[in-house]
PASEBA-1860 file (N, C-alpha, C; in nm, 3 decimals):
! residues 192
1> XXXXXXXX> -1.602/0.843/1.308/-1.722/0.763/1.279/-1.772/0.815/1.124 ~ -1.780/0.705/1.072/-1.822/0.722/0.932/-1.995/0.680/0.914 ~ -2.088/0.783/0.884/-2.210/0.740/0.912/-2.243/0.729/0.718 ~ -2.281/0.595/0.740/-2.298/0.566/0.559/-2.446/0.611/0.501 ~ -2.514/0.668/0.603/-2.670/0.759/0.576/-2.649/0.893/0.505 ~ -2.525/0.947/0.520/-2.516/1.087/0.464/-2.460/1.062/0.360 ~ -2.527/1.162/0.244/-2.509/1.159/0.110/-2.381/1.195/0.068 ~ -2.355/1.101/-0.038/-2.199/1.078/-0.065/-2.214/1.119/-0.255
9> XXXXXXXX> -2.111/1.147/-0.297/-2.086/1.164/-0.442/-2.062/1.023/-0.515 ~ -2.135/1.022/-0.640/-2.080/0.885/-0.687/-2.023/0.942/-0.810 ~ -1.914/0.857/-0.820/-1.813/0.878/-0.934/-1.870/0.814/-1.056 ~ -1.865/0.894/-1.177/-1.910/0.776/-1.305/-1.812/0.793/-1.389 ~ -1.697/0.877/-1.394/-1.556/0.889/-1.456/-1.466/0.955/-1.430 ~ -1.348/0.927/-1.502/-1.225/0.956/-1.442/-1.102/0.973/-1.584 ~ -1.041/1.072/-1.556/-0.894/1.087/-1.667/-0.834/1.167/-1.609 ~ -0.688/1.128/-1.665/-0.580/1.201/-1.577/-0.561/1.337/-1.651
17> XXXXXXXX> -0.573/1.430/-1.564/-0.560/1.584/-1.619/-0.386/1.622/-1.609 ~ -0.283/1.544/-1.552/-0.180/1.606/-1.531/-0.108/1.476/-1.462 ~ 0.006/1.446/-1.553/0.108/1.362/-1.514/0.256/1.378/-1.475 ~ 0.285/1.431/-1.402/0.444/1.495/-1.411/0.495/1.414/-1.259 ~ 0.562/1.534/-1.176/0.591/1.495/-1.034/0.453/1.488/-0.965 ~ 0.376/1.542/-0.993/0.240/1.528/-0.929/0.134/1.480/-1.052 ~ 0.050/1.416/-1.003/-0.022/1.321/-1.116/-0.174/1.381/-1.048 ~ -0.269/1.464/-1.119/-0.386/1.495/-1.115/-0.482/1.436/-1.199
25> XXXXXXXX> -0.565/1.361/-1.109/-0.680/1.312/-1.191/-0.814/1.367/-1.163 ~ -0.874/1.411/-1.309/-1.015/1.475/-1.292/-1.129/1.356/-1.271 ~ -1.179/1.382/-1.183/-1.317/1.291/-1.154/-1.434/1.357/-1.211 ~ -1.532/1.259/-1.279/-1.639/1.309/-1.286/-1.750/1.262/-1.183 ~ -1.812/1.350/-1.129/-1.904/1.300/-1.006/-2.064/1.338/-1.023 ~ -2.112/1.262/-0.963/-2.281/1.320/-0.949/-2.322/1.348/-0.828 ~ -2.360/1.456/-0.791/-2.366/1.505/-0.689/-2.510/1.431/-0.568 ~ -2.522/1.466/-0.494/-2.659/1.397/-0.436/-2.762/1.457/-0.465
33> XXXXXXXX> -2.771/1.598/-0.530/-2.873/1.660/-0.587/-2.903/1.611/-0.738 ~ -2.831/1.517/-0.783/-2.841/1.475/-0.918/-2.746/1.538/-1.026 ~ -2.680/1.690/-0.964/-2.605/1.737/-1.077/-2.462/1.665/-1.109 ~ -2.399/1.690/-1.203/-2.268/1.674/-1.234/-2.181/1.727/-1.243 ~ -2.058/1.750/-1.205/-1.939/1.826/-1.175/-1.822/1.720/-1.216 ~ -1.688/1.818/-1.201/-1.581/1.732/-1.207/-1.497/1.818/-1.084 ~ -1.398/1.715/-1.052/-1.343/1.768/-0.910/-1.200/1.680/-0.922 ~ -1.099/1.752/-0.943/-0.945/1.701/-0.936/-0.882/1.676/-0.846
41> XXXXXXXX> -0.826/1.525/-0.804/-0.793/1.482/-0.718/-0.625/1.444/-0.770 ~ -0.551/1.490/-0.643/-0.381/1.439/-0.641/-0.381/1.308/-0.606 ~ -0.360/1.250/-0.724/-0.300/1.085/-0.695/-0.162/1.065/-0.720 ~ -0.091/1.115/-0.671/0.069/1.119/-0.689/0.098/1.010/-0.666 ~ 0.063/0.941/-0.529/0.151/0.856/-0.493/0.027/0.753/-0.400 ~ 0.029/0.607/-0.381/-0.025/0.529/-0.310/-0.052/0.578/-0.164 ~ 0.055/0.647/-0.084/0.076/0.668/0.057/0.183/0.759/0.045 ~ 0.185/0.820/0.180/0.359/0.872/0.218/0.348/0.838/0.339
49> XXXXXXXX> 0.468/0.837/0.388/0.543/0.803/0.497/0.584/0.900/0.591 ~ 0.614/0.925/0.693/0.743/1.036/0.784/0.710/0.964/0.897 ~ 0.851/0.969/0.975/0.936/0.925/1.074/0.979/1.027/1.159 ~ 0.913/1.012/1.298/0.976/1.081/1.411/1.090/0.996/1.475 ~ 1.202/1.041/1.470/1.335/0.979/1.525/1.399/1.035/1.657 ~ 1.348/0.977/1.748/1.411/1.005/1.879/1.537/0.926/1.923 ~ 1.624/1.015/1.971/1.750/0.966/2.024/1.763/1.068/2.148 ~ 1.769/1.000/2.226/1.772/1.056/2.387/1.697/1.178/2.421
57> XXXXXXXX> 1.735/1.309/2.408/1.655/1.396/2.464/1.614/1.492/2.331 ~ 1.717/1.430/2.225/1.689/1.480/2.074/1.590/1.414/1.966 ~ 1.578/1.499/1.880/1.497/1.433/1.752/1.610/1.476/1.639 ~ 1.591/1.365/1.544/1.669/1.364/1.414/1.566/1.434/1.328 ~ 1.603/1.554/1.269/1.531/1.607/1.165/1.564/1.577/1.015 ~ 1.469/1.606/0.907/1.529/1.686/0.791/1.526/1.835/0.775 ~ 1.667/1.875/0.688/1.641/1.985/0.683/1.664/2.019/0.541 ~ 1.532/2.086/0.470/1.556/2.106/0.303/1.474/2.219/0.259
65> XXXXXXXX> 1.505/2.229/0.130/1.453/2.360/0.123/1.321/2.314/0.021 ~ 1.215/2.391/0.031/1.095/2.375/-0.011/1.061/2.453/-0.135 ~ 1.086/2.442/-0.245/1.030/2.542/-0.350/0.898/2.584/-0.355 ~ 0.777/2.515/-0.295/0.646/2.575/-0.316/0.647/2.688/-0.209 ~ 0.726/2.694/-0.109/0.734/2.768/-0.023/0.855/2.881/-0.013 ~ 0.904/2.883/-0.089/1.044/2.941/-0.084/1.105/2.967/0.036 ~ 1.122/2.838/0.116/1.226/2.858/0.245/1.263/2.714/0.268 ~ 1.360/2.714/0.337/1.421/2.625/0.425/1.343/2.607/0.524
73> XXXXXXXX> 1.333/2.470/0.544/1.243/2.413/0.683/1.318/2.279/0.765 ~ 1.240/2.258/0.857/1.295/2.100/0.940/1.139/2.049/0.897 ~ 1.178/1.926/0.879/1.050/1.873/0.873/1.115/1.705/0.877 ~ 0.985/1.617/0.906/1.040/1.476/0.906/1.097/1.420/0.804 ~ 1.185/1.311/0.790/1.238/1.234/0.686/1.094/1.118/0.649 ~ 1.078/1.138/0.505/0.987/1.065/0.440/0.965/1.103/0.316 ~ 0.844/1.076/0.277/0.804/1.066/0.093/0.690/0.968/0.078 ~ 0.700/0.966/-0.052/0.580/0.908/-0.132/0.637/0.725/-0.134
81> XXXXXXXX> 0.532/0.665/-0.085/0.540/0.513/-0.096/0.524/0.465/-0.265 ~ 0.580/0.353/-0.292/0.592/0.289/-0.393/0.482/0.192/-0.386 ~ 0.389/0.168/-0.517/0.285/0.105/-0.551/0.348/-0.074/-0.466 ~ 0.460/-0.135/-0.490/0.473/-0.272/-0.474/0.515/-0.259/-0.304 ~ 0.522/-0.132/-0.228/0.620/-0.145/-0.085/0.510/-0.136/0.015 ~ 0.517/-0.197/0.136/0.460/-0.123/0.262/0.498/-0.016/0.307 ~ 0.398/0.074/0.379/0.442/0.215/0.453/0.557/0.144/0.541 ~ 0.567/0.077/0.620/0.701/0.044/0.698/0.811/-0.001/0.633
89> XXXXXXXX> 0.817/-0.051/0.501/0.928/-0.048/0.403/0.981/0.075/0.371 ~ 0.885/0.138/0.315/0.898/0.308/0.266/0.945/0.374/0.365 ~ 0.915/0.353/0.506/0.953/0.449/0.570/1.107/0.443/0.611 ~ 1.127/0.260/0.611/1.268/0.231/0.633/1.342/0.320/0.532 ~ 1.315/0.270/0.384/1.393/0.328/0.287/1.410/0.490/0.302 ~ 1.301/0.550/0.339/1.320/0.674/0.312/1.421/0.730/0.462 ~ 1.417/0.683/0.566/1.527/0.691/0.656/1.656/0.687/0.602 ~ 1.683/0.592/0.551/1.816/0.552/0.507/1.813/0.670/0.391
97> XXXXXXXX> 1.765/0.670/0.296/1.782/0.766/0.200/1.853/0.922/0.246 ~ 1.731/0.968/0.298/1.745/1.081/0.393/1.843/1.126/0.468 ~ 1.836/1.050/0.548/1.913/1.098/0.696/2.027/1.005/0.707 ~ 2.040/0.872/0.651/2.124/0.808/0.665/2.138/0.701/0.762 ~ 2.013/0.642/0.790/2.027/0.589/0.937/1.903/0.447/0.883 ~ 1.938/0.353/0.971/1.864/0.228/0.967/1.827/0.209/1.124 ~ 1.710/0.233/1.138/1.630/0.214/1.294/1.651/0.082/1.320 ~ 1.689/0.078/1.463/1.676/-0.062/1.515/1.501/-0.104/1.557
105> XXXXXXXX> 1.428/-0.028/1.552/1.294/-0.054/1.570/1.222/0.081/1.516 ~ 1.100/0.044/1.455/1.027/0.133/1.392/0.892/0.125/1.414 ~ 0.808/0.195/1.465/0.671/0.166/1.488/0.566/0.249/1.452 ~ 0.434/0.194/1.406/0.366/0.300/1.369/0.305/0.363/1.457 ~ 0.274/0.502/1.427/0.245/0.574/1.542/0.079/0.653/1.483 ~ 0.061/0.648/1.385/-0.091/0.699/1.352/-0.097/0.703/1.162 ~ -0.165/0.705/1.136/-0.247/0.731/1.006/-0.301/0.859/0.957 ~ -0.313/0.966/0.898/-0.379/1.043/0.874/-0.400/1.108/0.758
113> XXXXXXXX> -0.478/1.174/0.683/-0.498/1.249/0.558/-0.416/1.381/0.570 ~ -0.342/1.439/0.497/-0.276/1.539/0.497/-0.350/1.649/0.429 ~ -0.416/1.621/0.311/-0.504/1.746/0.245/-0.624/1.653/0.206 ~ -0.743/1.595/0.295/-0.820/1.537/0.223/-0.955/1.608/0.126 ~ -0.936/1.711/0.140/-0.978/1.765/0.037/-0.945/1.767/-0.087 ~ -0.822/1.732/-0.137/-0.780/1.713/-0.279/-0.686/1.606/-0.286 ~ -0.620/1.553/-0.167/-0.555/1.421/-0.224/-0.605/1.321/-0.154 ~ -0.571/1.217/-0.235/-0.639/1.078/-0.201/-0.566/0.973/-0.095
121> XXXXXXXX> -0.396/1.023/-0.095/-0.351/0.936/-0.016/-0.345/0.944/0.143 ~ -0.308/0.852/0.232/-0.283/0.875/0.359/-0.148/0.878/0.387 ~ -0.117/0.965/0.502/0.007/0.952/0.555/0.032/0.874/0.665 ~ 0.152/0.784/0.680/0.159/0.689/0.788/0.264/0.755/0.876 ~ 0.268/0.761/1.003/0.367/0.810/1.075/0.419/0.707/1.154 ~ 0.526/0.727/1.138/0.612/0.621/1.239/0.699/0.687/1.375 ~ 0.749/0.610/1.444/0.799/0.680/1.539/0.964/0.575/1.587 ~ 1.079/0.611/1.602/1.187/0.538/1.649/1.245/0.591/1.728
129> XXXXXXXX> 1.281/0.530/1.833/1.333/0.516/1.968/1.418/0.449/2.021 ~ 1.443/0.325/1.942/1.549/0.224/2.023/1.660/0.239/1.947 ~ 1.729/0.360/1.877/1.824/0.357/1.801/1.870/0.314/1.681 ~ 1.972/0.346/1.603/1.999/0.315/1.464/2.121/0.263/1.457 ~ 2.169/0.247/1.334/2.302/0.210/1.261/2.319/0.346/1.157 ~ 2.431/0.399/1.138/2.459/0.501/1.062/2.479/0.418/0.900 ~ 2.410/0.474/0.793/2.438/0.419/0.670/2.462/0.513/0.563 ~ 2.468/0.519/0.469/2.516/0.616/0.347/2.363/0.676/0.292
137> XXXXXXXX> 2.348/0.813/0.326/2.225/0.904/0.262/2.246/0.865/0.110 ~ 2.123/0.870/0.023/2.092/0.885/-0.103/2.079/1.005/-0.180 ~ 2.200/1.055/-0.234/2.179/1.174/-0.304/2.170/1.183/-0.454 ~ 2.074/1.068/-0.495/2.052/1.070/-0.661/1.947/1.189/-0.693 ~ 1.868/1.232/-0.616/1.765/1.320/-0.670/1.826/1.453/-0.649 ~ 1.881/1.545/-0.751/1.925/1.645/-0.724/1.846/1.758/-0.709 ~ 1.683/1.737/-0.667/1.617/1.835/-0.634/1.540/1.821/-0.492 ~ 1.613/1.693/-0.455/1.579/1.676/-0.281/1.721/1.697/-0.223
145> XXXXXXXX> 1.766/1.809/-0.168/1.894/1.807/-0.081/1.868/1.849/0.063 ~ 1.856/1.734/0.124/1.818/1.699/0.263/1.949/1.677/0.324 ~ 1.962/1.757/0.478/2.036/1.772/0.566/1.988/1.711/0.683 ~ 2.057/1.622/0.752/1.985/1.573/0.871/2.035/1.713/0.992 ~ 1.937/1.710/1.089/1.944/1.832/1.201/1.912/1.755/1.319 ~ 2.013/1.751/1.402/1.970/1.703/1.558/1.921/1.835/1.635 ~ 1.823/1.802/1.700/1.767/1.911/1.747/1.728/1.863/1.905 ~ 1.742/1.940/2.031/1.685/1.894/2.153/1.552/1.937/2.152
153> XXXXXXXX> 1.448/1.821/2.219/1.318/1.819/2.202/1.248/1.949/2.264 ~ 1.326/2.019/2.368/1.276/2.141/2.406/1.299/2.239/2.300 ~ 1.390/2.255/2.195/1.385/2.352/2.101/1.289/2.328/2.024 ~ 1.264/2.203/1.986/1.160/2.169/1.898/1.061/2.201/1.934 ~ 0.975/2.199/2.077/0.880/2.244/2.105/0.854/2.396/2.101 ~ 0.948/2.491/2.144/0.978/2.611/2.122/0.914/2.633/1.987 ~ 1.018/2.607/1.882/0.992/2.649/1.750/0.847/2.596/1.672 ~ 0.782/2.496/1.742/0.661/2.462/1.707/0.559/2.564/1.747
161> XXXXXXXX> 0.572/2.630/1.919/0.472/2.721/1.958/0.499/2.841/1.909 ~ 0.621/2.869/1.841/0.632/2.993/1.783/0.630/2.995/1.637 ~ 0.544/2.872/1.596/0.496/2.903/1.453/0.623/2.862/1.355 ~ 0.739/2.844/1.385/0.835/2.791/1.288/0.826/2.683/1.211 ~ 0.816/2.600/1.286/0.778/2.479/1.240/0.653/2.444/1.154 ~ 0.672/2.453/1.044/0.544/2.426/0.956/0.517/2.336/0.873 ~ 0.582/2.191/0.880/0.580/2.073/0.833/0.436/1.998/0.908 ~ 0.326/1.985/0.855/0.234/1.915/0.901/0.282/1.796/0.964
169> XXXXXXXX> 0.314/1.690/0.911/0.353/1.561/0.998/0.428/1.587/1.097 ~ 0.521/1.672/1.089/0.615/1.681/1.238/0.547/1.742/1.348 ~ 0.431/1.807/1.304/0.377/1.887/1.413/0.254/1.768/1.471 ~ 0.199/1.688/1.420/0.103/1.563/1.393/0.168/1.478/1.478 ~ 0.294/1.440/1.429/0.393/1.327/1.528/0.416/1.359/1.676 ~ 0.466/1.513/1.653/0.496/1.524/1.797/0.375/1.534/1.870 ~ 0.250/1.558/1.868/0.122/1.592/1.961/0.109/1.457/1.976 ~ 0.121/1.357/1.877/0.053/1.198/1.892/0.165/1.127/1.972
177> XXXXXXXX> 0.281/1.164/1.964/0.414/1.106/2.045/0.365/1.146/2.188 ~ 0.340/1.255/2.181/0.295/1.308/2.358/0.167/1.227/2.401 ~ 0.050/1.243/2.292/-0.051/1.184/2.349/-0.054/1.029/2.378 ~ 0.026/0.975/2.313/0.051/0.814/2.324/0.160/0.763/2.401 ~ 0.233/0.863/2.504/0.333/0.861/2.615/0.437/0.793/2.579 ~ 0.509/0.810/2.417/0.649/0.837/2.367/0.715/0.928/2.391 ~ 0.675/1.055/2.418/0.758/1.175/2.463/0.660/1.267/2.552 ~ 0.730/1.321/2.640/0.646/1.397/2.731/0.560/1.517/2.659
185> XXXXXXXX> 0.443/1.580/2.749/0.377/1.663/2.672/0.436/1.778/2.592 ~ 0.407/1.810/2.497/0.462/1.987/2.421/0.491/2.065/2.514 ~ 0.561/2.132/2.510/0.609/2.239/2.613/0.624/2.381/2.529 ~ 0.496/2.468/2.594/0.550/2.597/2.526/0.640/2.664/2.546 ~ 0.703/2.742/2.430/0.824/2.857/2.471/0.837/2.936/2.574 ~ 0.957/2.905/2.669/0.972/2.960/2.762/0.897/2.893/2.879 ~ 0.870/2.770/2.870/0.806/2.662/3.001/0.941/2.559/2.982 ~ 0.944/2.533/3.137/1.044/2.431/3.165/0.966/2.288/3.205
END
């Protein structure tokens, strides 16, 4: 619930502090007490997308190296949206680029903000449960080495409960798929 009676900051200026793979914008703001400060906001993309692909009792995930944490992780296929595309179109594009699949049905699951303290864009989660056709993945970005990983849902649940899964959209999508009846409840490691 958004209560407009709570004090807010007032933007009085902005300038690009850095523009590379990440775009940081320095906002000059007036705080409710009247003081002025600057605040950097990540405005790299207009939005991001991620899709939970369910294929029978398995999920199809991305397996890729993440330099910032220096490890290979399982995550959801997805990425940043372009200014001229819808979240649905971006999710379809990312599935084809990263996993080489074209979903027969793609449904919006939820929208959340991954880092509302520093990033301005929403993350749109989708779910695909109705099958897909195979396409050719796009390997045009050498910094993005993505492999498809098929995993039984029970194994995913075990890895989440063990803390092995660290990708926020994957954890959020799994929990929301259970909460909305798309998937059974999350099972802790060692339970059936």
